[in-house]
C-alpha positions in Angstrom: 18.1 62.7 47.4 21.3 62.5 45.6 22.7 60.5 42.6 25.1 60.9 39.4 22.6 62.3 36.4 23.5 59.4 34.4 20.9 57.0 32.3 20.8 58.3 28.9 23.0 57.2 26.4 23.8 54.0 27.9 25.4 55.3 31.1 24.0 53.9 34.6 22.2 55.9 36.5 22.4 56.1 40.4 19.8 57.5 42.9 19.8 57.7 46.8 16.9 58.6 48.5 16.9 58.7 52.4 14.0 58.3 54.3 14.2 59.7 57.8 12.5 57.9 60.4 11.2 54.7 58.7 12.8 51.6 59.7 13.5 49.3 57.2 11.3 46.5 58.8 8.7 48.8 58.5 8.9 48.8 54.1 6.4 46.8 52.4 7.6 47.3 48.8 9.2 49.9 46.4 7.4 51.5 43.5 9.0 52.2 40.6 7.2 54.6 38.0 8.6 54.7 34.1 7.1 56.6 31.3 7.4 55.0 27.9 9.1 57.1 24.9 9.3 56.4 21.3 11.1 58.0 18.6 9.6 58.7 15.0 10.9 59.0 11.7 10.0 60.7 8.6 11.4 59.2 6.0 11.7 60.8 2.4 11.0 64.0 3.1 11.6 66.7 0.1 13.5 69.2 0.7 12.4 71.3 -2.5 9.4 73.5 -2.4 6.8 72.4 -4.6 8.0 68.6 -5.0 5.8 66.1 -3.3 7.2 62.7 -2.1 5.8 59.7 -0.5 6.6 60.5 2.8 6.9 57.3 5.4 6.4 57.4 9.0 8.2 54.7 11.5 8.7 54.1 14.5 11.6 52.6 16.7 10.0 49.2 16.6 10.2 49.2 13.0 13.6 47.5 12.9 11.9 44.6 14.8 8.9 44.3 13.0 9.8 40.9 10.8 11.7 39.6 14.2 9.9 36.6 16.3 9.8 36.1 19.6 9.2 33.3 21.7 8.3 32.3 25.2 7.0 30.1 27.8 4.2 31.8 29.7 3.8 30.0 33.0 0.7 28.8 34.2 -0.5 31.7 36.5 -1.1 29.8 39.8 2.4 28.6 39.8 3.7 31.5 38.7 1.9 34.7 38.7 3.3 36.7 35.6 1.7 38.5 32.5 3.5 38.7 29.2 4.1 41.7 27.9 4.1 41.6 24.2 5.7 45.1 23.4 8.7 44.0 25.7 8.7 40.6 25.5 9.0 40.7 29.4 7.2 38.4 32.1 6.0 41.1 34.1 5.1 40.7 37.8 0.8 40.1 38.6 0.2 43.2 40.6 -0.9 42.4 44.6 -4.1 43.6 44.8 -6.2 40.9 45.4 -7.9 38.7 43.0 -10.6 41.1 41.7 -9.8 41.3 37.7 -10.9 45.0 37.8 -8.0 46.5 40.5 -5.5 43.8 38.4 -6.4 46.0 35.3 -6.6 49.3 36.4 -3.1 48.8 38.0 -1.8 46.9 34.4 -3.2 50.1 32.7 -1.6 52.4 34.6 1.7 50.1 34.7 1.3 50.7 30.4 2.3 47.1 30.2 1.1 43.3 30.4 -1.4 41.6 27.9 -1.5 38.0 28.4 -2.1 35.6 30.8 -2.4 31.5 31.1 -4.7 29.7 32.8 -5.3 26.0 33.9 -8.5 25.4 35.3 -10.3 21.7 35.9 -8.2 20.7 33.0 -9.2 23.6 30.6 -6.4 25.7 29.0 -6.8 28.8 28.7 -5.0 32.5 27.0 -6.3 35.8 29.1 -6.4 39.2 27.0 -5.9 41.7 29.8 -5.3 45.7 29.4 -7.5 46.0 26.8 -6.1 43.4 24.5 -8.3 42.1 22.0 -7.9 39.6 18.9 -11.0 38.5 16.6 -10.3 34.8 17.1 -11.1 35.5 20.9 -14.4 36.0 21.9 -14.9 33.5 24.9 -16.8 35.2 27.6 -14.3 34.9 30.7 -17.5 36.2 33.4 -15.5 39.5 34.1 -16.6 42.9 32.0 -14.0 43.5 29.1 -11.8 40.3 29.7 -12.1 37.6 27.1 -10.4 34.5 27.0 -9.5 31.7 24.8 -9.6 28.2 25.1 -6.6 26.3 23.8 -7.5 23.3 21.8 -6.1 20.0 21.1 -4.7 20.4 17.9 -1.7 22.7 18.1 -0.4 25.3 16.5 -2.9 27.5 16.7 -2.5 31.3 15.2 -4.2 34.4 16.7 -3.9 38.0 15.6 -3.8 40.2 18.9 -4.2 44.2 19.2 -2.6 45.6 21.9 -4.0 49.1 24.1 -1.5 50.6 22.4 -2.8 49.4 18.6 0.2 47.3 17.7 -1.0 43.9 16.1 0.8 40.7 16.8 0.7 37.3 14.9 0.7 35.2 18.5 1.4 31.4 17.4 0.3 28.7 20.6 2.9 26.2 20.0 2.2 23.6 23.0 0.1 23.9 26.2 0.0 22.1 29.4 -0.1 22.3 33.5 3.1 24.1 33.8 2.8 26.6 31.4 2.1 27.7 27.2 5.0 27.9 24.8 4.2 30.9 22.4 6.1 32.3 19.5 5.0 36.1 18.2 5.7 38.6 16.1 4.9 42.4 15.4 2.8 42.4 12.4 4.6 45.0 9.9 2.9 48.3 9.0 2.4 49.7 5.5 5.6 51.0 4.1 4.0 53.3 2.0 4.3 53.6 -1.6 6.9 51.1 -3.1 10.0 52.0 -5.3 10.9 55.4 -3.7 9.2 57.5 -6.6 7.5 60.6 -6.9 4.4 58.5 -7.4 4.1 54.7 -7.5 4.6 53.8 -11.4 1.7 52.4 -13.1 2.8 52.4 -16.7 2.5 48.6 -18.3 6.6 48.9 -18.7 7.5 48.3 -14.9 8.4 44.7 -14.1 8.8 43.1 -10.8 12.1 43.8 -9.1 12.9 39.5 -8.9 14.0 39.8 -12.6 17.8 39.8 -12.2 20.9 37.9 -12.6 21.1 35.2 -10.2 24.7 33.4 -9.0 24.7 30.6 -6.8 28.1 30.6 -4.7 29.9 27.6 -3.8 29.2 27.9 -0.1 25.1 27.8 -0.8 24.3 31.8 -0.7 22.5 33.1 -3.6 23.3 36.7 -4.6 20.5 38.3 -7.5 21.5 41.3 -9.0 18.0 42.9 -9.0 18.7 46.4 -10.6 20.4 49.7 -10.6 19.2 53.0 -9.6 19.0 56.7 -11.2 18.1 59.8 -9.3 17.2 62.4 -11.8 14.2 64.6 -12.1 11.7 62.1 -12.2 12.9 61.1 -9.1 14.1 57.8 -7.8 14.0 55.3 -10.8 14.8 51.7 -11.2 16.4 49.4 -13.8 16.8 45.3 -14.1 19.8 44.5 -15.9 17.9 43.6 -18.8 17.4 47.0 -19.3 13.3 47.2 -18.1 11.8 49.9 -15.6 11.2 48.3 -12.1 10.8 48.4 -8.4 12.3 48.3 -5.2 9.8 48.8 -2.5 11.0 50.6 1.0 13.7 52.7 -0.5 13.4 56.7 -1.3 15.6 59.5 -2.5 16.6 60.6 0.5 18.2 57.0 1.2 20.3 57.3 -2.1 21.0 60.8 -2.4 24.8 61.1 -2.6 25.6 57.9 -3.2 25.4 57.9 -6.5 24.2 55.1 -8.9 23.3 52.2 -6.4 22.9 48.5 -7.2 19.9 46.5 -5.6 20.9 43.0 -4.6 19.0 39.7 -3.1 21.1 37.6 -0.8 20.0 34.5 0.8 20.5 33.2 3.6 21.0 35.9 5.5 25.0 36.0 5.5 27.2 36.4 8.2 29.6 38.7 6.6 29.4 40.6 3.4 31.8 42.8 1.3 31.3 44.5 -1.8 34.4 46.0 -4.3 34.4 48.1 -7.2 37.3 47.0 -9.6 38.8 47.9 -13.3 41.7 45.1 -14.7 44.5 45.5 -14.2 44.8 47.0 -10.5 42.4 49.6 -9.9 39.7 48.8 -7.0 38.0 50.1 -3.8 35.6 49.0 -1.4 32.2 50.1 -1.8 29.5 50.9 1.0 27.0 48.0 1.1 24.3 47.8 3.4 21.1 45.8 4.5 17.5 47.2 3.9 15.3 46.6 7.4 14.2 43.2 8.1 14.8 41.9 4.2 17.1 40.0 2.2 17.7 42.9 -0.1 21.1 45.0 0.2 22.2 48.1 -1.4 25.4 48.7 -2.8 26.7 52.4 -3.3 28.9 52.9 -6.3 29.9 56.3 -5.4 29.8 58.1 -8.5 27.7 58.1 -11.7 29.0 55.7 -14.5 28.2 54.1 -17.7 29.6 50.7 -16.7 31.0 49.4 -13.7 32.3 45.7 -12.3 31.2 44.8 -9.4 32.8 41.9 -6.8 30.7 40.7 -3.7 32.0 38.1 -1.3 29.4 36.7 1.3 30.2 34.2 4.3 27.8 32.3 6.2 28.7 30.3 9.5 28.1 26.3 9.9 26.9 25.3 13.2 29.2 24.2 15.7 30.9 21.0 14.6 34.2 18.7 15.7 36.3 17.7 13.1 39.5 16.1 12.9 43.0 16.5 11.0 45.7 14.0 10.7 49.3 14.7 11.4 50.4 13.5 8.2 49.2 16.9 6.8 52.2 18.5 8.7 54.1 20.8 5.7 57.9 21.2 5.9 57.7 23.3 9.1 55.9 20.8 10.6 52.4 23.0 10.9 49.3 21.7 10.3 46.9 24.2 8.4 43.2 24.6 9.8 41.0 26.1 7.3 42.2 29.5 6.3 43.7 32.9 7.9 46.3 31.5 10.5 44.7 28.3 12.7 47.0 25.8 12.4 48.5 23.0 14.7 52.2 24.7 14.9 53.8 22.5 18.1 53.8 18.6 18.3 55.9 17.3 21.1 56.7 14.7 23.5 56.6 15.3 26.5 57.7 11.9 28.0 57.3 8.5 26.6 53.7 8.3 27.3 52.4 12.0 27.0 52.3 14.3 23.8 51.9 18.2 23.6 49.6 19.7 21.2 49.8 23.4 20.4 47.3 25.5 18.1 48.1 29.2 16.8 44.9 31.2 16.1 43.3 34.4 16.6 41.9 35.2 19.9 38.6 33.0 20.7 39.7 30.7 17.7 39.0 26.9 17.5 39.7 24.4 20.0 41.6 21.2 20.7 38.8 18.8 22.1 40.3 15.4 21.9 43.5 13.3 19.6 43.0 10.4 18.5 45.6 7.2 18.2 46.9 5.2 15.0 43.9 2.7 16.7 41.6 5.2 15.8 40.2 5.4 19.7 39.6 9.0 21.0 41.4 10.1 24.0 40.8 13.6 26.1 43.5 16.4 26.5 44.5 18.6 29.3 44.7 22.6 28.8 47.8 24.0 29.9 48.1 27.3 29.0 47.6 30.2 26.7 50.7 32.1 25.5 49.7 36.0 23.4 51.5 36.0 20.2 52.3 39.3 17.8 49.1 40.5 16.7 49.1 39.5 12.6 46.9 40.8 9.7 43.9 39.2 11.2 44.2 40.9 15.0 45.3 39.2 18.0 46.9 36.1 17.8 47.8 33.1 20.7 49.3 29.8 21.1 47.0 27.6 23.2 49.0 24.3 24.5 47.3 20.8 25.4 48.6 17.7 26.5 47.0 14.2 25.9 48.4 11.0 27.5 49.3 9.4 24.1 52.9 8.6 22.9 53.6 10.9 19.9 54.4 7.7 17.8 50.8 6.7 18.5 49.1 10.2 17.8 47.4 10.1 14.4 44.9 13.0 14.4 43.6 16.1 16.4 39.7 16.8 16.7 39.0 20.4 16.9 35.8 22.1 17.7 34.7 25.1 16.6 32.7 27.2 13.9 33.1 27.3 10.1 32.4 30.4 8.4 32.5 29.7 4.8 33.2 32.5 2.1 32.4 32.8 -1.4 32.2 35.5 -4.0 31.3 36.4 -7.3 32.0 39.1 -10.0 29.5 40.8 -12.1 31.3 42.2 -15.1 30.3 44.9 -17.3 27.1 46.2 -15.4 25.8 48.9 -18.1 24.1 51.8 -15.9 22.3 53.6 -18.6 18.6 53.0 -18.3 16.6 51.2 -20.9 19.4 49.6 -22.6 19.7 45.8 -21.8 23.5 44.4 -20.8 25.6 41.5 -21.5 26.9 41.1 -18.1 29.4 38.1 -17.6 28.9 36.3 -14.2 32.2 35.0 -12.8 31.9 32.6 -9.4 34.8 31.9 -7.7 35.5 28.1 -6.4 35.2 27.2 -2.9 38.1 28.0 -0.4 39.1 26.4 2.6 37.1 27.7 5.7 37.6 30.2 8.6 37.4 28.8 11.6 35.9 30.5 15.0 35.4 29.4 18.5 31.9 28.2 19.5 30.1 29.7 22.7 28.9 26.2 23.8 31.5 25.8 26.9 31.0 29.4 27.7 27.0 28.9 27.3 27.5 25.9 29.8 29.6 28.1 32.2 26.7 30.8 32.0 24.2 28.0 32.9 25.8 26.6 35.8 26.4 29.8 37.0 22.9 30.6 37.1 21.8 26.8 38.5 23.8 27.6 41.1 22.2 31.2 42.3 18.8 29.4 41.7 19.9 26.5 43.8 21.1 28.8 46.4 18.2 30.2 46.7 15.6 27.6 46.7 16.9 25.4 49.6 19.6 23.7 47.2 17.0 22.2 44.4 17.5 23.0 40.9 14.7 24.5 38.4 11.9 22.0 38.5 11.2 22.9 34.4 12.3 24.8 31.5 9.7 27.2 32.1 11.5 28.5 35.2 15.1 27.6 33.9 14.2 30.1 31.0 13.8 33.2 33.5 17.1 32.7 34.4 19.0 33.2 31.0 19.1 36.0 28.6 17.7 35.4 25.6 21.1 34.7 23.9 21.7 32.1 26.4 18.1 30.6 26.1 18.2 30.4 22.6 21.6 28.4 22.9 20.2 26.3 25.5 17.1 25.6 23.5 19.4 24.8 20.4 22.1 22.7 21.6 21.8 21.6 25.3 20.3 18.7 27.5 19.4 19.7 30.9 19.8 16.7 33.1 18.8 17.8 36.5 15.1 19.3 36.8 13.8 19.4 39.9 16.6 17.6 41.5 18.4 18.5 44.5 22.4 19.8 44.3 23.4 18.2 47.4 25.2 15.8 44.8 28.7 14.4 44.2 30.9 16.9 42.6 31.0 14.9 39.4 27.7 15.0 39.0 26.8 16.0 35.4 24.0 18.8 35.1 23.9 19.2 31.3 25.5 18.2 28.1 25.7 19.8 24.6 23.8 17.2 22.0 24.6 18.9 19.0 28.5 17.8 18.8 27.5 13.8 19.8 26.8 13.2 15.7 30.5 13.7 15.2 31.5 11.0 17.4 34.4 12.6 19.1 32.6 13.3 22.5 31.3 16.7 23.8 31.1 19.3 26.9 29.7 18.4 30.2 28.8 20.8 32.9 29.4 19.2 36.5 27.8 20.5 39.4 30.7 22.2 40.8 30.5 24.5 38.0 33.4 22.9 35.5 32.8 22.4 31.9 35.0 19.9 30.1 34.9 18.3 26.5 34.6 14.2 27.5 35.2 11.7 25.0 33.0 8.9 24.0 34.3 6.4 27.0 33.6 8.9 29.7 30.2 9.7 28.4 29.8 6.2 28.8 30.4 6.4 32.5 28.1 9.3 32.9 25.2 7.4 31.0 25.1 10.4 28.4 24.9 8.7 24.6 27.8 8.9 23.1 26.4 9.5 20.0 28.3 8.9 16.4 30.0 6.1 16.3 29.5 3.3 19.0 32.2 0.7 18.5 35.0 3.1 18.4 35.9 2.5 22.3 34.4 -1.1 22.5 30.9 -2.5 23.0 28.6 -3.1 20.0 29.9 -2.3 16.7 27.8 -0.4 14.3 28.1 -0.3 10.3 26.1 1.5 7.5 26.4 1.0 4.0 27.7 3.7 1.7 26.3 5.0 -1.4 27.4 4.7 -4.7 27.6 7.3 -6.9 26.8 4.7 -10.1 23.7 3.6 -8.3 22.6 7.3 -8.3 20.9 9.2 -11.2 22.1 12.6 -11.9 19.0 14.3 -9.9 19.5 12.5 -7.2 23.7 12.9 -7.0 22.8 16.6 -7.4 20.5 17.1 -4.9 22.7 15.5 -2.4 25.6 17.7 -3.4 23.7 20.8 -2.7 22.4 19.2 0.9 26.2 19.1 1.6 26.8 22.5 0.8 23.9 23.6 2.8 25.1 21.7 5.6 21.7 19.5 5.7 20.1 16.4 4.5 17.0 15.6 2.2 14.3 14.8 4.3 13.1 11.0 4.0 16.1 10.3 2.0 17.7 7.2 1.8 21.0 8.5 2.6 22.5 11.0 4.5 26.3 12.9 5.1 28.0 11.4 8.0 31.5 13.0 9.1 34.4 10.6 8.9 37.3 10.2 10.6 41.0 10.6 9.7 41.8 7.1 8.7 38.5 6.7 6.9 39.5 6.5 2.9 37.0 5.6 0.2 37.3 4.0 -3.8 36.5 6.2 -6.6 32.9 4.6 -6.4 32.2 5.1 -3.0 30.7 8.9 -2.3 33.4 10.9 0.1 33.6 14.6 -0.3 35.1 17.5 1.4 33.2 20.3 2.6 33.9 23.5 5.0 37.5 21.6 6.2 36.0 18.0 7.2 35.4 14.9 5.4 31.8 13.6 4.7 30.7 9.9 3.9 27.3 9.4 2.2 25.7 6.5 4.2 22.9 4.3 4.4 20.1 6.7 6.3 18.2 4.0 8.3 18.9 2.0 11.6 22.6 0.8 11.4 23.3 -2.8 10.9 24.6 -4.1 14.6 27.6 -6.7 15.0 27.5 -7.7 18.8 
């Protein structure tokens, strides 16, 4: 036996074993034996003799307590696998015959495997193995120590399951059929110990809940609440609200904040993609502050670095919108012929005629930035583009830059707009001025919210996700007599968790159970979430290529073009636009807030629709700019149709 001795700290480990005198044809199976291990963390340990603190004990799964996992558990006769709740893996059923007791014995030795899904004569059941139990599961299976749960007709159902290791999970049955059962589950959080991190939990009447803070609603829809500030002294860790009242921040201990000076506690909702905190003092004094999120919560802590009486703090929070396609007009060119796309460097820098019928479009951005998906002519028709090349540019303040060139069969004089596909990241900031850090005294804190600026555009992963899906489908077909995966549960097993989440939210799979012996131009899957914008979407073809196809091509493929039929021929649909004068102030505020939050009020008469570069509106019609795109408030029922 020889090997590299790796396997720790992320290094790959390899070993080679030689079994002399044993032919390969005589080997029935390989067995791998593992031994589980867990990190244990002791938090808030006092290093002063005689001083007692609330010591909290956490294992290395604590950071995943609030996380939810979703899995499709195949029916056992179709695919003999068992769900292991701790790892989220589908582990193979032991090959020891049909006797349940032998299966139980092997699973106990493995230390993995908790739930099996079985369908028998139409009865759908979850079978609990390896000593997993549930208060709601009492159905006798006829086997000693094995209980089952008969899945009812009214889903979802929620079970609380305790594994052999003593971990408790909340398991939700979302759906169940002859093929498989879809489950959502999460680890039930353990008791985090005494709140507030003080030497003992405060019990005096002057302690207030920690939600009595100052609220700032940013222009990008993020809400930042200043909950409290800390003081660490002889009495231990104390928290005070901006109103000068005692409070608690559960889960924060003396050891967490010692050495950071005073600490601010903020609540930030929804979860931001990026956060920055900064101390400032007019006219020109300022520095970045350390800010971090408490595990599994929406509470953030800001370390001020030193004790002081007053402080000004600015907080910047950025959120990312779902992938979208929006258009920019060529009329937006500045004096240098450049069209800015949001903030931080994405821009159209080239608009040139290749010949009388062909135009070139060049976009400069950070590496991995947004893409040119299509172009529009002066008649508002959508045309495809051809990717030509990528040219590296000198690195700028935002990092590596590149120029990507595309060509379109549209004369330059007829070019009206450019469709950009990507993700808009919208930033917002608030200044909390004059925060008083002296406990027991109220402060006159001034809140200054910055107006919404242009978004920063990133590239999406939709095209690469389809490419990865194509690789997975090709691999599967190569080992299954040229047949594609028959259903989503099988497809799930071929994908990483990240890829599967993307596919579930964005992609339509077209060839379930079909043969791969099809023409090269056969569509295997497409992205559905880009269709409402009306410019087209990404399509995966059977030869593995991914292309952004415009509505006219989607029609040829039999894929619903979405968005706006009538732009490339066929029936003409139209919707009635809302007028601000016909809406009361509460409705206007509700619709405007919905646009900021990138959604629409459920069941509302009107909804926001992305508009085109040629869309214009009167002062009465509700047209608004948001996230670098233009939206119109239109009738949200079935559209009127002109044949």
